[in-house]
All heavy atoms as TSV, in Angstrom:
chain	resi	resn	atom	element	x	y	z
A	1	MET	N	N	-21.862	31.217	25.380
A	1	MET	CA	C	-21.613	30.489	24.184
A	1	MET	C	C	-21.518	29.021	24.579
A	1	MET	O	O	-21.044	28.651	25.665
A	1	MET	CB	C	-20.383	31.039	23.515
A	1	MET	CG	C	-19.073	30.373	23.818
A	1	MET	SD	S	-17.611	31.140	23.061
A	1	MET	CE	C	-17.519	32.718	23.923
A	2	SER	N	N	-21.993	28.129	23.690
A	2	SER	CA	C	-21.845	26.719	23.932
A	2	SER	C	C	-21.623	26.009	22.595
A	2	SER	O	O	-22.022	26.481	21.542
A	2	SER	CB	C	-23.115	26.186	24.619
A	2	SER	OG	O	-24.216	26.312	23.765
A	3	TYR	N	N	-20.979	24.870	22.721
A	3	TYR	CA	C	-20.666	24.038	21.541
A	3	TYR	C	C	-20.913	22.607	21.909
A	3	TYR	O	O	-20.897	22.236	23.053
A	3	TYR	CB	C	-19.139	24.195	21.194
A	3	TYR	CG	C	-18.749	25.610	20.864
A	3	TYR	CD1	C	-18.170	26.408	21.885
A	3	TYR	CD2	C	-18.911	26.121	19.599
A	3	TYR	CE1	C	-17.797	27.715	21.621
A	3	TYR	CE2	C	-18.551	27.446	19.353
A	3	TYR	CZ	C	-17.989	28.246	20.334
A	3	TYR	OH	O	-17.624	29.495	20.063
A	4	GLN	N	N	-21.165	21.794	20.908
A	4	GLN	CA	C	-21.351	20.357	21.113
A	4	GLN	C	C	-20.190	19.598	20.396
A	4	GLN	O	O	-19.931	19.886	19.239
A	4	GLN	CB	C	-22.690	19.874	20.566
A	4	GLN	CG	C	-23.824	20.391	21.349
A	4	GLN	CD	C	-25.181	19.795	20.865
A	4	GLN	OE1	O	-25.218	19.158	19.834
A	4	GLN	NE2	N	-26.215	20.009	21.591
A	5	PHE	N	N	-19.636	18.644	21.154
A	5	PHE	CA	C	-18.580	17.818	20.577
A	5	PHE	C	C	-18.821	16.377	21.015
A	5	PHE	O	O	-19.372	16.117	22.039
A	5	PHE	CB	C	-17.191	18.253	21.111
A	5	PHE	CG	C	-16.856	19.681	20.792
A	5	PHE	CD1	C	-17.005	20.648	21.789
A	5	PHE	CD2	C	-16.426	20.044	19.562
A	5	PHE	CE1	C	-16.706	21.974	21.499
A	5	PHE	CE2	C	-16.125	21.346	19.254
A	5	PHE	CZ	C	-16.267	22.333	20.246
A	6	LYS	N	N	-18.382	15.443	20.189
A	6	LYS	CA	C	-18.473	14.055	20.512
A	6	LYS	C	C	-17.177	13.629	21.204
A	6	LYS	O	O	-16.075	13.881	20.726
A	6	LYS	CB	C	-18.645	13.258	19.245
A	6	LYS	CG	C	-19.085	11.809	19.443
A	6	LYS	CD	C	-19.342	11.115	18.129
A	6	LYS	CE	C	-20.832	10.989	18.014
A	6	LYS	NZ	N	-21.276	10.205	16.858
A	7	ILE	N	N	-17.345	13.019	22.421
A	7	ILE	CA	C	-16.183	12.551	23.141
A	7	ILE	C	C	-15.625	11.312	22.471
A	7	ILE	O	O	-16.386	10.366	22.134
A	7	ILE	CB	C	-16.549	12.255	24.594
A	7	ILE	CG1	C	-16.980	13.566	25.278
A	7	ILE	CG2	C	-15.373	11.644	25.347
A	7	ILE	CD1	C	-17.486	13.419	26.691
A	8	GLY	N	N	-14.299	11.268	22.287
A	8	GLY	CA	C	-13.641	10.099	21.605
A	8	GLY	C	C	-13.583	8.899	22.509
A	8	GLY	O	O	-13.883	8.940	23.730
A	9	LYS	N	N	-13.209	7.738	21.921
A	9	LYS	CA	C	-13.211	6.485	22.660
A	9	LYS	C	C	-12.232	6.495	23.798
A	9	LYS	O	O	-12.362	5.698	24.737
A	9	LYS	CB	C	-12.923	5.338	21.685
A	9	LYS	CG	C	-11.544	5.365	21.057
A	9	LYS	CD	C	-11.333	4.154	20.135
A	9	LYS	CE	C	-9.982	4.258	19.488
A	9	LYS	NZ	N	-9.708	3.111	18.678
A	10	ASN	N	N	-11.224	7.345	23.770
A	10	ASN	CA	C	-10.279	7.391	24.872
A	10	ASN	C	C	-10.485	8.601	25.792
A	10	ASN	O	O	-9.644	9.002	26.548
A	10	ASN	CB	C	-8.828	7.433	24.318
A	10	ASN	CG	C	-8.457	6.161	23.589
A	10	ASN	OD1	O	-8.766	5.089	24.080
A	10	ASN	ND2	N	-7.835	6.319	22.458
A	11	GLY	N	N	-11.692	9.168	25.696
A	11	GLY	CA	C	-12.053	10.309	26.538
A	11	GLY	C	C	-11.599	11.639	26.067
A	11	GLY	O	O	-11.782	12.665	26.703
A	12	GLU	N	N	-11.008	11.719	24.840
A	12	GLU	CA	C	-10.557	12.985	24.368
A	12	GLU	C	C	-11.728	13.792	23.797
A	12	GLU	O	O	-12.723	13.216	23.375
A	12	GLU	CB	C	-9.479	12.788	23.241
A	12	GLU	CG	C	-10.014	12.257	21.950
A	12	GLU	CD	C	-10.128	10.737	21.841
A	12	GLU	OE1	O	-9.866	10.090	22.838
A	12	GLU	OE2	O	-10.523	10.256	20.799
A	13	ILE	N	N	-11.588	15.080	23.862
A	13	ILE	CA	C	-12.590	16.015	23.309
A	13	ILE	C	C	-11.898	16.794	22.226
A	13	ILE	O	O	-11.191	17.779	22.488
A	13	ILE	CB	C	-13.139	16.964	24.363
A	13	ILE	CG1	C	-13.723	16.163	25.526
A	13	ILE	CG2	C	-14.165	17.888	23.766
A	13	ILE	CD1	C	-14.163	16.993	26.716
A	14	PRO	N	N	-12.064	16.393	20.949
A	14	PRO	CA	C	-11.418	17.101	19.850
A	14	PRO	C	C	-12.096	18.433	19.547
A	14	PRO	O	O	-13.256	18.468	19.106
A	14	PRO	CB	C	-11.535	16.104	18.690
A	14	PRO	CG	C	-12.732	15.275	18.997
A	14	PRO	CD	C	-12.819	15.215	20.481
A	15	ILE	N	N	-11.399	19.520	19.816
A	15	ILE	CA	C	-11.982	20.816	19.617
A	15	ILE	C	C	-11.260	21.422	18.362
A	15	ILE	O	O	-10.060	21.566	18.336
A	15	ILE	CB	C	-11.755	21.776	20.816
A	15	ILE	CG1	C	-12.376	21.171	22.080
A	15	ILE	CG2	C	-12.319	23.183	20.565
A	15	ILE	CD1	C	-12.068	21.908	23.336
A	16	PRO	N	N	-12.044	21.764	17.357
A	16	PRO	CA	C	-11.404	22.316	16.127
A	16	PRO	C	C	-10.588	23.596	16.384
A	16	PRO	O	O	-10.871	24.370	17.319
A	16	PRO	CB	C	-12.572	22.656	15.228
A	16	PRO	CG	C	-13.733	21.805	15.771
A	16	PRO	CD	C	-13.477	21.677	17.216
A	17	ASP	N	N	-9.555	23.780	15.542
A	17	ASP	CA	C	-8.648	24.926	15.733
A	17	ASP	C	C	-9.391	26.256	15.756
A	17	ASP	O	O	-9.027	27.124	16.583
A	17	ASP	CB	C	-7.599	24.948	14.619
A	17	ASP	CG	C	-6.566	23.863	14.774
A	17	ASP	OD1	O	-6.444	23.315	15.878
A	17	ASP	OD2	O	-5.839	23.595	13.794
A	18	ASP	N	N	-10.356	26.438	14.921
A	18	ASP	CA	C	-11.060	27.737	14.887
A	18	ASP	C	C	-11.807	28.021	16.188
A	18	ASP	O	O	-11.810	29.164	16.671
A	18	ASP	CB	C	-12.023	27.852	13.690
A	18	ASP	CG	C	-13.091	26.752	13.637
A	18	ASP	OD1	O	-12.905	25.683	14.214
A	18	ASP	OD2	O	-14.128	27.038	13.044
A	19	ILE	N	N	-12.327	26.973	16.841
A	19	ILE	CA	C	-12.987	27.215	18.137
A	19	ILE	C	C	-11.972	27.429	19.243
A	19	ILE	O	O	-12.134	28.207	20.149
A	19	ILE	CB	C	-13.970	26.054	18.435
A	19	ILE	CG1	C	-15.076	26.085	17.410
A	19	ILE	CG2	C	-14.500	26.159	19.835
A	19	ILE	CD1	C	-16.103	24.945	17.505
A	20	CYS	N	N	-10.801	26.671	19.187
A	20	CYS	CA	C	-9.706	26.899	20.123
A	20	CYS	C	C	-9.248	28.345	20.033
A	20	CYS	O	O	-9.051	28.988	21.078
A	20	CYS	CB	C	-8.535	25.961	19.846
A	20	CYS	SG	S	-8.817	24.329	20.521
A	21	ASN	N	N	-9.140	28.879	18.822
A	21	ASN	CA	C	-8.741	30.252	18.641
A	21	ASN	C	C	-9.738	31.209	19.265
A	21	ASN	O	O	-9.393	32.184	19.925
A	21	ASN	CB	C	-8.503	30.584	17.182
A	21	ASN	CG	C	-7.283	29.874	16.591
A	21	ASN	OD1	O	-6.384	29.522	17.342
A	21	ASN	ND2	N	-7.300	29.636	15.329
A	22	GLU	N	N	-11.015	30.980	19.005
A	22	GLU	CA	C	-12.101	31.774	19.555
A	22	GLU	C	C	-12.110	31.762	21.078
A	22	GLU	O	O	-12.316	32.805	21.699
A	22	GLU	CB	C	-13.458	31.263	18.989
A	22	GLU	CG	C	-14.607	32.141	19.402
A	22	GLU	CD	C	-15.922	31.624	18.781
A	22	GLU	OE1	O	-15.888	31.034	17.729
A	22	GLU	OE2	O	-16.950	31.830	19.429
A	23	LEU	N	N	-11.817	30.632	21.677
A	23	LEU	CA	C	-11.820	30.494	23.153
A	23	LEU	C	C	-10.463	30.824	23.770
A	23	LEU	O	O	-10.330	30.765	24.967
A	23	LEU	CB	C	-12.248	29.066	23.521
A	23	LEU	CG	C	-13.645	28.645	23.090
A	23	LEU	CD1	C	-13.850	27.136	23.370
A	23	LEU	CD2	C	-14.684	29.483	23.749
A	24	ASP	N	N	-9.496	31.108	22.950
A	24	ASP	CA	C	-8.129	31.398	23.387
A	24	ASP	C	C	-7.494	30.179	24.127
A	24	ASP	O	O	-6.784	30.373	25.092
A	24	ASP	CB	C	-8.065	32.631	24.268
A	24	ASP	CG	C	-6.693	33.186	24.468
A	24	ASP	OD1	O	-5.812	32.998	23.550
A	24	ASP	OD2	O	-6.400	33.748	25.536
A	25	PHE	N	N	-7.777	28.985	23.656
A	25	PHE	CA	C	-7.136	27.762	24.144
A	25	PHE	C	C	-5.944	27.484	23.218
A	25	PHE	O	O	-6.075	27.481	22.002
A	25	PHE	CB	C	-8.076	26.537	24.051
A	25	PHE	CG	C	-9.233	26.559	24.995
A	25	PHE	CD1	C	-10.245	25.666	24.887
A	25	PHE	CD2	C	-9.341	27.541	26.012
A	25	PHE	CE1	C	-11.352	25.644	25.761
A	25	PHE	CE2	C	-10.394	27.539	26.919
A	25	PHE	CZ	C	-11.404	26.600	26.756
A	26	ASN	N	N	-4.781	27.226	23.792
A	26	ASN	CA	C	-3.589	26.951	23.084
A	26	ASN	C	C	-2.996	25.634	23.548
A	26	ASN	O	O	-3.201	25.186	24.709
A	26	ASN	CB	C	-2.532	28.057	23.316
A	26	ASN	CG	C	-3.064	29.378	22.795
A	26	ASN	OD1	O	-3.255	29.584	21.622
A	26	ASN	ND2	N	-3.299	30.305	23.705
A	27	VAL	N	N	-2.191	24.947	22.681
A	27	VAL	CA	C	-1.502	23.740	23.116
A	27	VAL	C	C	-0.687	24.028	24.328
A	27	VAL	O	O	0.031	25.034	24.391
A	27	VAL	CB	C	-0.613	23.239	21.932
A	27	VAL	CG1	C	0.270	22.108	22.384
A	27	VAL	CG2	C	-1.478	22.786	20.749
A	28	GLY	N	N	-0.832	23.175	25.306
A	28	GLY	CA	C	-0.108	23.344	26.615
A	28	GLY	C	C	-0.949	23.990	27.704
A	28	GLY	O	O	-0.601	23.888	28.833
A	29	ASP	N	N	-2.038	24.637	27.308
A	29	ASP	CA	C	-2.910	25.261	28.343
A	29	ASP	C	C	-3.489	24.210	29.264
A	29	ASP	O	O	-3.809	23.108	28.833
A	29	ASP	CB	C	-4.059	26.044	27.710
A	29	ASP	CG	C	-3.638	27.402	27.131
A	29	ASP	OD1	O	-2.533	27.842	27.391
A	29	ASP	OD2	O	-4.471	27.980	26.397
A	30	ILE	N	N	-3.681	24.587	30.532
A	30	ILE	CA	C	-4.342	23.724	31.489
A	30	ILE	C	C	-5.775	24.167	31.641
A	30	ILE	O	O	-6.043	25.338	31.845
A	30	ILE	CB	C	-3.656	23.748	32.858
A	30	ILE	CG1	C	-2.179	23.291	32.692
A	30	ILE	CG2	C	-4.409	22.927	33.872
A	30	ILE	CD1	C	-1.333	23.545	33.929
A	31	LEU	N	N	-6.697	23.227	31.444
A	31	LEU	CA	C	-8.130	23.552	31.471
A	31	LEU	C	C	-8.801	22.934	32.672
A	31	LEU	O	O	-8.463	21.785	33.084
A	31	LEU	CB	C	-8.839	23.077	30.224
A	31	LEU	CG	C	-8.220	23.556	28.900
A	31	LEU	CD1	C	-9.019	22.978	27.709
A	31	LEU	CD2	C	-8.230	25.044	28.816
A	32	PHE	N	N	-9.802	23.597	33.212
A	32	PHE	CA	C	-10.588	23.123	34.353
A	32	PHE	C	C	-11.888	22.618	33.774
A	32	PHE	O	O	-12.576	23.338	33.020
A	32	PHE	CB	C	-10.873	24.269	35.332
A	32	PHE	CG	C	-11.807	23.925	36.451
A	32	PHE	CD1	C	-11.411	23.079	37.464
A	32	PHE	CD2	C	-13.063	24.433	36.467
A	32	PHE	CE1	C	-12.282	22.747	38.498
A	32	PHE	CE2	C	-13.966	24.119	37.497
A	32	PHE	CZ	C	-13.581	23.288	38.502
A	33	CYS	N	N	-12.285	21.363	34.055
A	33	CYS	CA	C	-13.469	20.759	33.538
A	33	CYS	C	C	-14.454	20.522	34.665
A	33	CYS	O	O	-14.110	19.924	35.679
A	33	CYS	CB	C	-13.156	19.434	32.841
A	33	CYS	SG	S	-11.869	19.592	31.565
A	34	GLU	N	N	-15.730	20.981	34.501
A	34	GLU	CA	C	-16.726	20.827	35.526
A	34	GLU	C	C	-18.007	20.326	34.943
A	34	GLU	O	O	-18.505	20.880	33.950
A	34	GLU	CB	C	-16.933	22.192	36.140
A	34	GLU	CG	C	-17.914	22.229	37.274
A	34	GLU	CD	C	-18.084	23.610	37.904
A	34	GLU	OE1	O	-17.836	24.598	37.197
A	34	GLU	OE2	O	-18.424	23.676	39.094
A	35	ALA	N	N	-18.556	19.245	35.513
A	35	ALA	CA	C	-19.833	18.704	35.089
A	35	ALA	C	C	-20.913	19.637	35.480
A	35	ALA	O	O	-20.889	20.282	36.557
A	35	ALA	CB	C	-20.062	17.357	35.739
A	36	ILE	N	N	-21.906	19.785	34.557
A	36	ILE	CA	C	-23.044	20.661	34.820
A	36	ILE	C	C	-24.168	19.753	35.427
A	36	ILE	O	O	-24.500	18.758	34.856
A	36	ILE	CB	C	-23.553	21.324	33.513
A	36	ILE	CG1	C	-22.455	22.073	32.802
A	36	ILE	CG2	C	-24.781	22.195	33.818
A	36	ILE	CD1	C	-21.877	23.214	33.569
A	37	ALA	N	N	-24.681	20.174	36.589
A	37	ALA	CA	C	-25.643	19.350	37.307
A	37	ALA	C	C	-26.880	19.065	36.413
A	37	ALA	O	O	-27.313	19.967	35.621
A	37	ALA	CB	C	-26.085	20.065	38.532
A	38	ASP	N	N	-27.411	17.888	36.553
A	38	ASP	CA	C	-28.652	17.483	35.803
A	38	ASP	C	C	-28.496	17.645	34.285
A	38	ASP	O	O	-29.447	18.013	33.638
A	38	ASP	CB	C	-29.852	18.276	36.298
A	38	ASP	CG	C	-30.108	18.021	37.756
A	38	ASP	OD1	O	-29.889	16.898	38.286
A	38	ASP	OD2	O	-30.502	18.988	38.463
A	39	SER	N	N	-27.315	17.404	33.757
A	39	SER	CA	C	-27.078	17.579	32.324
A	39	SER	C	C	-25.935	16.630	31.914
A	39	SER	O	O	-25.180	16.164	32.725
A	39	SER	CB	C	-26.705	19.051	32.063
A	39	SER	OG	O	-26.329	19.226	30.711
A	40	SER	N	N	-25.824	16.398	30.624
A	40	SER	CA	C	-24.681	15.680	30.097
A	40	SER	C	C	-23.571	16.638	29.645
A	40	SER	O	O	-22.595	16.232	29.067
A	40	SER	CB	C	-25.102	14.807	28.927
A	40	SER	OG	O	-25.608	15.564	27.869
A	41	ALA	N	N	-23.697	17.911	29.974
A	41	ALA	CA	C	-22.765	18.927	29.524
A	41	ALA	C	C	-21.620	19.091	30.563
A	41	ALA	O	O	-21.788	18.785	31.744
A	41	ALA	CB	C	-23.502	20.283	29.391
A	42	ILE	N	N	-20.490	19.640	30.062
A	42	ILE	CA	C	-19.410	20.034	30.907
A	42	ILE	C	C	-19.010	21.470	30.583
A	42	ILE	O	O	-19.155	21.908	29.441
A	42	ILE	CB	C	-18.189	19.118	30.845
A	42	ILE	CG1	C	-17.650	19.044	29.424
A	42	ILE	CG2	C	-18.513	17.724	31.326
A	42	ILE	CD1	C	-16.317	18.317	29.286
A	43	SER	N	N	-18.510	22.164	31.546
A	43	SER	CA	C	-17.984	23.502	31.360
A	43	SER	C	C	-16.437	23.413	31.361
A	43	SER	O	O	-15.877	22.766	32.220
A	43	SER	CB	C	-18.452	24.400	32.469
A	43	SER	OG	O	-17.820	25.647	32.428
A	44	ILE	N	N	-15.796	24.027	30.364
A	44	ILE	CA	C	-14.336	24.003	30.280
A	44	ILE	C	C	-13.827	25.436	30.262
A	44	ILE	O	O	-14.301	26.229	29.456
A	44	ILE	CB	C	-13.879	23.239	29.038
A	44	ILE	CG1	C	-14.365	21.794	29.082
A	44	ILE	CG2	C	-12.371	23.265	28.929
A	44	ILE	CD1	C	-14.054	20.983	27.795
A	45	SER	N	N	-12.893	25.719	31.094
A	45	SER	CA	C	-12.278	27.082	31.178
A	45	SER	C	C	-10.804	26.921	31.505
A	45	SER	O	O	-10.364	25.916	31.992
A	45	SER	CB	C	-12.975	27.945	32.210
A	45	SER	OG	O	-12.890	27.348	33.452
A	46	LYS	N	N	-10.046	27.980	31.195
A	46	LYS	CA	C	-8.630	27.943	31.518
A	46	LYS	C	C	-8.457	27.923	33.056
A	46	LYS	O	O	-9.171	28.668	33.760
A	46	LYS	CB	C	-7.924	29.173	30.957
A	46	LYS	CG	C	-7.539	29.022	29.509
A	46	LYS	CD	C	-6.574	30.133	29.098
A	46	LYS	CE	C	-6.146	29.948	27.665
A	46	LYS	NZ	N	-5.188	30.945	27.286
A	47	HIS	N	N	-7.573	27.108	33.540
A	47	HIS	CA	C	-7.318	27.020	34.965
A	47	HIS	C	C	-6.485	28.260	35.369
A	47	HIS	O	O	-5.719	28.799	34.605
A	47	HIS	CB	C	-6.534	25.740	35.300
A	47	HIS	CG	C	-6.375	25.458	36.725
A	47	HIS	ND1	N	-5.237	25.707	37.435
A	47	HIS	CD2	C	-7.279	24.932	37.607
A	47	HIS	CE1	C	-5.426	25.342	38.681
A	47	HIS	NE2	N	-6.647	24.866	38.836
A	48	CYS	N	N	-6.695	28.660	36.670
A	48	CYS	CA	C	-6.020	29.873	37.108
A	48	CYS	C	C	-4.508	29.714	37.265
A	48	CYS	O	O	-3.781	30.675	37.286
A	48	CYS	CB	C	-6.645	30.381	38.421
A	48	CYS	SG	S	-6.611	29.155	39.716
A	49	ASP	N	N	-4.051	28.458	37.427
A	49	ASP	CA	C	-2.613	28.153	37.582
A	49	ASP	C	C	-2.105	27.373	36.379
A	49	ASP	O	O	-2.383	26.209	36.257
A	49	ASP	CB	C	-2.361	27.402	38.885
A	49	ASP	CG	C	-0.876	27.142	39.162
A	49	ASP	OD1	O	-0.038	27.531	38.288
A	49	ASP	OD2	O	-0.556	26.610	40.222
A	50	GLN	N	N	-1.425	28.047	35.477
A	50	GLN	CA	C	-0.928	27.403	34.269
A	50	GLN	C	C	0.473	26.788	34.443
A	50	GLN	O	O	1.124	26.376	33.459
A	50	GLN	CB	C	-0.903	28.397	33.109
A	50	GLN	CG	C	-2.287	28.848	32.643
A	50	GLN	CD	C	-2.994	27.694	31.953
A	50	GLN	OE1	O	-2.475	27.024	31.078
A	50	GLN	NE2	N	-4.249	27.474	32.347
A	51	THR	N	N	0.952	26.673	35.697
A	51	THR	CA	C	2.308	26.183	35.940
A	51	THR	C	C	2.324	24.767	36.506
A	51	THR	O	O	3.362	24.260	36.877
A	51	THR	CB	C	3.054	27.119	36.937
A	51	THR	OG1	O	2.381	27.053	38.234
A	51	THR	CG2	C	3.084	28.528	36.412
A	52	LEU	N	N	1.193	24.069	36.577
A	52	LEU	CA	C	1.097	22.767	37.156
A	52	LEU	C	C	1.843	21.717	36.326
A	52	LEU	O	O	1.878	21.815	35.098
A	52	LEU	CB	C	-0.359	22.340	37.346
A	52	LEU	CG	C	-1.201	23.221	38.241
A	52	LEU	CD1	C	-2.652	22.727	38.240
A	52	LEU	CD2	C	-0.662	23.205	39.630
A	53	SER	N	N	2.416	20.720	36.995
A	53	SER	CA	C	3.056	19.609	36.296
A	53	SER	C	C	2.002	18.629	35.791
A	53	SER	O	O	0.872	18.682	36.243
A	53	SER	CB	C	4.051	18.912	37.241
A	53	SER	OG	O	3.294	18.206	38.228
A	54	ASP	N	N	2.420	17.731	34.906
A	54	ASP	CA	C	1.484	16.723	34.419
A	54	ASP	C	C	1.007	15.826	35.593
A	54	ASP	O	O	-0.157	15.426	35.582
A	54	ASP	CB	C	2.141	15.851	33.346
A	54	ASP	CG	C	2.326	16.586	32.012
A	54	ASP	OD1	O	1.634	17.606	31.816
A	54	ASP	OD2	O	3.153	16.113	31.211
A	55	ASP	N	N	1.860	15.537	36.572
A	55	ASP	CA	C	1.440	14.757	37.708
A	55	ASP	C	C	0.373	15.493	38.534
A	55	ASP	O	O	-0.591	14.873	38.973
A	55	ASP	CB	C	2.644	14.424	38.627
A	55	ASP	CG	C	3.561	13.391	38.012
A	55	ASP	OD1	O	3.108	12.637	37.098
A	55	ASP	OD2	O	4.724	13.333	38.423
A	56	GLU	N	N	0.556	16.774	38.753
A	56	GLU	CA	C	-0.436	17.580	39.486
A	56	GLU	C	C	-1.755	17.617	38.727
A	56	GLU	O	O	-2.827	17.577	39.339
A	56	GLU	CB	C	0.087	19.015	39.727
A	56	GLU	CG	C	1.242	19.046	40.694
A	56	GLU	CD	C	1.929	20.394	40.740
A	56	GLU	OE1	O	2.175	21.028	39.687
A	56	GLU	OE2	O	2.228	20.842	41.905
A	57	ILE	N	N	-1.695	17.715	37.416
A	57	ILE	CA	C	-2.907	17.727	36.592
A	57	ILE	C	C	-3.628	16.397	36.747
A	57	ILE	O	O	-4.832	16.307	36.974
A	57	ILE	CB	C	-2.546	18.012	35.130
A	57	ILE	CG1	C	-2.102	19.450	34.954
A	57	ILE	CG2	C	-3.794	17.761	34.219
A	57	ILE	CD1	C	-1.531	19.800	33.635
A	58	SER	N	N	-2.895	15.286	36.645
A	58	SER	CA	C	-3.469	13.943	36.754
A	58	SER	C	C	-4.116	13.706	38.140
A	58	SER	O	O	-5.184	13.137	38.251
A	58	SER	CB	C	-2.398	12.887	36.528
A	58	SER	OG	O	-1.975	12.907	35.215
A	59	GLU	N	N	-3.456	14.207	39.176
A	59	GLU	CA	C	-3.933	14.027	40.525
A	59	GLU	C	C	-5.224	14.813	40.850
A	59	GLU	O	O	-6.006	14.472	41.697
A	59	GLU	CB	C	-2.857	14.415	41.548
A	59	GLU	CG	C	-1.709	13.456	41.575
A	59	GLU	CD	C	-0.490	14.005	42.387
A	59	GLU	OE1	O	-0.644	15.055	42.992
A	59	GLU	OE2	O	0.559	13.313	42.373
A	60	SER	N	N	-5.463	15.892	40.062
A	60	SER	CA	C	-6.593	16.756	40.376
A	60	SER	C	C	-7.916	16.113	40.084
A	60	SER	O	O	-8.905	16.355	40.772
A	60	SER	CB	C	-6.474	18.034	39.580
A	60	SER	OG	O	-6.798	17.799	38.211
A	61	GLY	N	N	-7.971	15.314	38.996
A	61	GLY	CA	C	-9.225	14.690	38.614
A	61	GLY	C	C	-10.107	15.550	37.771
A	61	GLY	O	O	-10.999	15.038	37.064
A	62	ASN	N	N	-9.957	16.854	37.737
A	62	ASN	CA	C	-10.800	17.704	36.896
A	62	ASN	C	C	-9.994	18.685	36.064
A	62	ASN	O	O	-10.547	19.651	35.530
A	62	ASN	CB	C	-11.840	18.412	37.728
A	62	ASN	CG	C	-11.227	19.376	38.761
A	62	ASN	OD1	O	-10.018	19.352	38.939
A	62	ASN	ND2	N	-12.024	20.147	39.434
A	63	LEU	N	N	-8.726	18.418	35.880
A	63	LEU	CA	C	-7.911	19.259	35.046
A	63	LEU	C	C	-7.373	18.468	33.865
A	63	LEU	O	O	-7.183	17.261	33.966
A	63	LEU	CB	C	-6.696	19.864	35.839
A	63	LEU	CG	C	-7.046	20.761	36.973
A	63	LEU	CD1	C	-5.763	21.248	37.674
A	63	LEU	CD2	C	-7.889	21.955	36.549
A	64	THR	N	N	-7.111	19.128	32.752
A	64	THR	CA	C	-6.538	18.504	31.575
A	64	THR	C	C	-5.664	19.502	30.855
A	64	THR	O	O	-5.769	20.675	31.085
A	64	THR	CB	C	-7.649	17.927	30.672
A	64	THR	OG1	O	-7.075	17.119	29.659
A	64	THR	CG2	C	-8.420	19.037	29.986
A	65	ARG	N	N	-4.806	18.983	29.991
A	65	ARG	CA	C	-3.933	19.874	29.269
A	65	ARG	C	C	-4.337	19.746	27.762
A	65	ARG	O	O	-4.631	18.711	27.272
A	65	ARG	CB	C	-2.460	19.463	29.406
A	65	ARG	CG	C	-1.490	20.471	28.776
A	65	ARG	CD	C	-0.054	20.045	28.935
A	65	ARG	NE	N	0.424	19.829	30.293
A	65	ARG	CZ	C	0.832	20.773	31.140
A	65	ARG	NH1	N	0.767	22.025	30.767
A	65	ARG	NH2	N	1.288	20.486	32.347
A	66	VAL	N	N	-4.325	20.907	27.067
A	66	VAL	CA	C	-4.614	20.917	25.626
A	66	VAL	C	C	-3.388	20.308	24.922
A	66	VAL	O	O	-2.216	20.712	25.134
A	66	VAL	CB	C	-4.842	22.366	25.134
A	66	VAL	CG1	C	-5.033	22.390	23.606
A	66	VAL	CG2	C	-6.028	23.008	25.873
A	67	ILE	N	N	-3.659	19.282	24.120
A	67	ILE	CA	C	-2.627	18.644	23.298
A	67	ILE	C	C	-3.067	18.653	21.837
A	67	ILE	O	O	-4.241	18.771	21.533
A	67	ILE	CB	C	-2.409	17.206	23.774
A	67	ILE	CG1	C	-3.674	16.390	23.607
A	67	ILE	CG2	C	-1.888	17.151	25.207
A	67	ILE	CD1	C	-3.446	14.857	23.800
A	68	PRO	N	N	-2.095	18.525	20.929
A	68	PRO	CA	C	-2.461	18.437	19.515
A	68	PRO	C	C	-3.294	17.174	19.254
A	68	PRO	O	O	-3.059	16.165	19.867
A	68	PRO	CB	C	-1.107	18.360	18.778
A	68	PRO	CG	C	-0.080	18.765	19.757
A	68	PRO	CD	C	-0.685	18.504	21.127
A	69	TYR	N	N	-4.277	17.254	18.390
A	69	TYR	CA	C	-5.171	16.175	18.107
A	69	TYR	C	C	-4.871	15.657	16.713
A	69	TYR	O	O	-4.890	16.434	15.735
A	69	TYR	CB	C	-6.609	16.594	18.213
A	69	TYR	CG	C	-7.589	15.508	17.887
A	69	TYR	CD1	C	-7.759	14.390	18.762
A	69	TYR	CD2	C	-8.370	15.540	16.749
A	69	TYR	CE1	C	-8.615	13.386	18.466
A	69	TYR	CE2	C	-9.247	14.539	16.416
A	69	TYR	CZ	C	-9.410	13.450	17.300
A	69	TYR	OH	O	-10.282	12.497	16.986
A	70	ASP	N	N	-4.659	14.347	16.602
A	70	ASP	CA	C	-4.478	13.713	15.306
A	70	ASP	C	C	-5.646	12.782	15.046
A	70	ASP	O	O	-5.784	11.798	15.772
A	70	ASP	CB	C	-3.148	12.901	15.331
A	70	ASP	CG	C	-2.890	12.193	13.989
A	70	ASP	OD1	O	-3.580	12.467	12.984
A	70	ASP	OD2	O	-1.946	11.403	13.968
A	71	SER	N	N	-6.431	13.168	14.056
A	71	SER	CA	C	-7.653	12.341	13.800
A	71	SER	C	C	-7.290	10.989	13.181
A	71	SER	O	O	-8.192	10.167	13.044
A	71	SER	CB	C	-8.591	13.130	12.918
A	71	SER	OG	O	-7.996	13.355	11.646
A	72	GLY	N	N	-6.068	10.821	12.760
A	72	GLY	CA	C	-5.642	9.541	12.134
A	72	GLY	C	C	-6.078	9.412	10.712
A	72	GLY	O	O	-6.003	8.352	10.128
A	73	GLN	N	N	-6.551	10.483	10.110
A	73	GLN	CA	C	-6.972	10.454	8.729
A	73	GLN	C	C	-5.947	10.842	7.793
A	73	GLN	O	O	-5.153	11.631	7.987
A	73	GLN	CB	C	-8.243	11.278	8.554
A	73	GLN	CG	C	-9.403	10.719	9.344
A	73	GLN	CD	C	-10.674	11.590	9.077
A	73	GLN	OE1	O	-10.793	12.224	8.092
A	73	GLN	NE2	N	-11.562	11.508	10.041
């Protein structure tokens, strides 16, 4: 399965709630992000260790945490 999303000006990837539900992504989950070679695509999956601190996530370079998204509308 694949989806297309527009990356926001601050690097955020707003994923609609229905797709988060389908992918079993929840607020607070730690995701592993991997660039796909020879493509502008990335692969996102749940990280195997969901106990990392925010500092550990920041230091990794390829992990992120799911946060609530406010479109400002």
